[in-house]
Every structure is written in structure tokens, then in C-alpha cells.
KEKE-3310 file (N, C-alpha, C; in steps of 0.2 Angstrom, whole numbers, plus 5000, padded with zeros to 4 digits):
npx = (5229:5237:5250:5247:5247:5236:5228:5225:5212:5206:5208:5200:5187:5186:5186:5174:5164:5165:5161:5148:5137:5137:5128:5115:5118:5120:5107:5100:5107:5104:5090:5089:5096:5088:5076:5080:5086:5096:5105:5114:5127:5134:5135:5143:5155:5158:5161:5172:5181:5182:5189:5201:5206:5209:5219:5229:5232:5234:5239:5248:5260:5264:5268:5278:5287:5290:5295:5302:5305:5306:5301:5288:5282:5283:5274:5262:5261:5260:5248:5239:5240:5235:5222:5217:5218:5209:5197:5196:5195:5183:5174:5171)
npy = (4915:4922:4917:4904:4907:4914:4927:4945:4948:4936:4933:4944:4941:4928:4931:4939:4930:4920:4927:4930:4921:4926:4936:4929:4919:4927:4933:4921:4917:4928:4928:4915:4918:4928:4921:4911:4915:4910:4906:4915:4917:4905:4907:4918:4912:4902:4910:4917:4907:4902:4913:4913:4901:4904:4914:4907:4896:4903:4917:4919:4910:4916:4929:4926:4920:4931:4942:4937:4928:4935:4948:4945:4938:4948:4958:4950:4949:4962:4966:4957:4963:4975:4972:4967:4978:4987:4980:4980:4994:4996:4989:4976)
npz = (4638:4629:4631:4625:4612:4606:4597:4599:4596:4597:4610:4616:4611:4617:4631:4631:4627:4637:4648:4645:4651:4664:4669:4669:4678:4689:4691:4695:4706:4714:4716:4722:4734:4739:4741:4751:4765:4773:4765:4761:4769:4765:4752:4751:4757:4748:4737:4742:4744:4731:4725:4733:4729:4716:4717:4723:4714:4702:4702:4713:4710:4698:4703:4712:4704:4696:4704:4714:4729:4741:4739:4734:4746:4755:4749:4750:4764:4768:4761:4768:4781:4778:4774:4787:4795:4789:4790:4804:4807:4800:4807:4803)
capx = (5228:5242:5255:5246:5247:5230:5229:5222:5205:5203:5208:5194:5181:5185:5183:5167:5160:5165:5157:5141:5132:5137:5121:5110:5120:5119:5100:5098:5110:5100:5084:5090:5098:5082:5071:5082:5090:5101:5110:5119:5134:5137:5136:5149:5160:5159:5164:5179:5185:5184:5194:5207:5209:5212:5225:5234:5233:5236:5242:5254:5266:5267:5271:5284:5292:5292:5298:5306:5301:5305:5296:5281:5280:5282:5268:5257:5260:5257:5241:5235:5240:5230:5215:5215:5217:5203:5192:5196:5192:5176:5170:5168)
capy = (4914:4925:4912:4899:4909:4917:4934:4949:4948:4929:4934:4948:4937:4923:4934:4941:4924:4916:4931:4931:4918:4928:4939:4924:4916:4932:4933:4915:4917:4933:4925:4910:4921:4932:4916:4907:4920:4907:4904:4920:4916:4900:4910:4922:4908:4899:4915:4918:4901:4902:4919:4911:4896:4907:4917:4902:4893:4907:4923:4918:4907:4921:4934:4923:4920:4938:4947:4934:4925:4940:4953:4942:4937:4955:4960:4946:4951:4969:4966:4954:4967:4981:4970:4966:4985:4990:4976:4982:5001:4996:4985:4970)
capz = (4631:4625:4631:4621:4605:4603:4595:4603:4594:4600:4618:4617:4611:4622:4637:4630:4627:4643:4653:4643:4655:4671:4671:4670:4684:4694:4693:4698:4713:4718:4717:4727:4741:4742:4744:4756:4768:4776:4760:4760:4772:4762:4745:4752:4758:4741:4733:4745:4742:4724:4724:4736:4725:4710:4719:4725:4708:4696:4703:4717:4706:4694:4707:4715:4698:4693:4708:4719:4735:4747:4737:4734:4752:4758:4746:4753:4771:4768:4759:4773:4786:4776:4775:4794:4798:4786:4794:4811:4806:4798:4811:4800)
cpx = (5234:5248:5254:5246:5241:5231:5224:5214:5202:5203:5202:5188:5180:5183:5176:5162:5159:5162:5150:5136:5132:5131:5116:5111:5118:5112:5098:5101:5106:5094:5084:5091:5092:5077:5073:5088:5097:5107:5116:5126:5137:5139:5143:5155:5162:5163:5171:5183:5187:5190:5201:5210:5212:5218:5231:5236:5236:5241:5249:5260:5269:5271:5278:5289:5294:5296:5303:5302:5300:5300:5289:5278:5279:5275:5262:5256:5258:5250:5237:5234:5235:5223:5213:5214:5211:5197:5191:5193:5185:5172:5167:5170)
cpy = (4917:4920:4906:4901:4912:4924:4938:4949:4941:4930:4938:4944:4931:4925:4936:4935:4920:4920:4932:4927:4921:4932:4935:4921:4921:4933:4927:4915:4923:4931:4919:4913:4925:4927:4912:4911:4916:4905:4909:4919:4910:4902:4914:4917:4904:4904:4917:4913:4900:4908:4917:4906:4899:4911:4912:4898:4897:4913:4922:4915:4912:4927:4932:4922:4926:4942:4944:4932:4931:4945:4951:4941:4943:4958:4957:4948:4958:4970:4963:4959:4973:4979:4969:4973:4988:4986:4978:4989:5001:4992:4979:4964)
cpz = (4627:4625:4626:4614:4602:4602:4599:4602:4597:4607:4620:4617:4615:4629:4637:4631:4633:4649:4651:4648:4662:4673:4673:4677:4690:4696:4697:4705:4717:4720:4723:4734:4744:4744:4750:4760:4771:4771:4759:4763:4768:4755:4746:4753:4752:4737:4735:4743:4735:4722:4727:4732:4718:4711:4720:4718:4702:4697:4707:4714:4702:4697:4710:4710:4695:4697:4713:4725:4740:4745:4737:4741:4756:4756:4749:4760:4772:4766:4764:4779:4784:4777:4782:4797:4795:4789:4801:4811:4804:4802:4808:4804)
residu = (MET:GLU:ARG:ALA:GLY:PHE:GLY:HIS:ALA:GLN:GLN:PHE:TRP:GLY:ALA:VAL:LEU:THR:SER:ALA:PRO:GLN:PRO:VAL:GLY:ALA:VAL:ILE:ALA:TYR:LEU:ALA:VAL:GLU:GLU:ILE:ASN:GLY:LEU:LEU:PRO:PHE:SER:PHE:ALA:PHE:ALA:ALA:GLY:ALA:MET:LEU:ALA:LEU:VAL:VAL:ALA:GLU:LEU:ALA:PRO:GLU:ALA:TYR:ALA:ALA:VAL:GLY:ARG:LEU:ALA:ALA:ALA:ALA:GLY:THR:ALA:LEU:GLY:ALA:ALA:LEU:MET:LEU:MET:LEU:ALA:ALA:LEU:LEU:GLY:VAL)
# end
């Protein structure tokens, strides 16, 4: 929003207003998962896919442009290695 020329107040209220429906959605999702236990793995998969899509579409291009390919690739590799290590240590 900042790049598009919106002021700080507009950015704040845009964030607040777009986040307002989240509690309602969270309650609906919670009730659905509680009602249908088999829905939980699909819910996690959907959330993980949404996060990965956000990273690929928004964050990765900015990181590569800001610090260069080598540094961004090294940060990605280091983060992936850390995640795998934590998963192995925690037994996930």
C-alpha cells in the first residue's frame, strides 16, 4: 500500500478492516474441524499451501531484489535446514 501511495493512516485502517472477518472465519473453521476430524489434515495442507504461495509470490522476489541471488538463496537454504533440524529434534 505504501508503494501505491497510501498514507500511514490508510494503511493502518486497511489492515484493520481486512483483518476484521478473521475471528468469524476462525470460529467457523474451528467448528468445522471439531465436527469432522478428518478435515484437520486438509485444513493444515491448505494453510501451508497458502503460506507457500504468499512466500513465492510476494516475499521471495523482494528478497532476491534486495540482497541479490546468492544471499537470498543462502538464506532460503539455511532456513530450510533449520526447519528440518527442528522437525527432526522435535520428532514431527
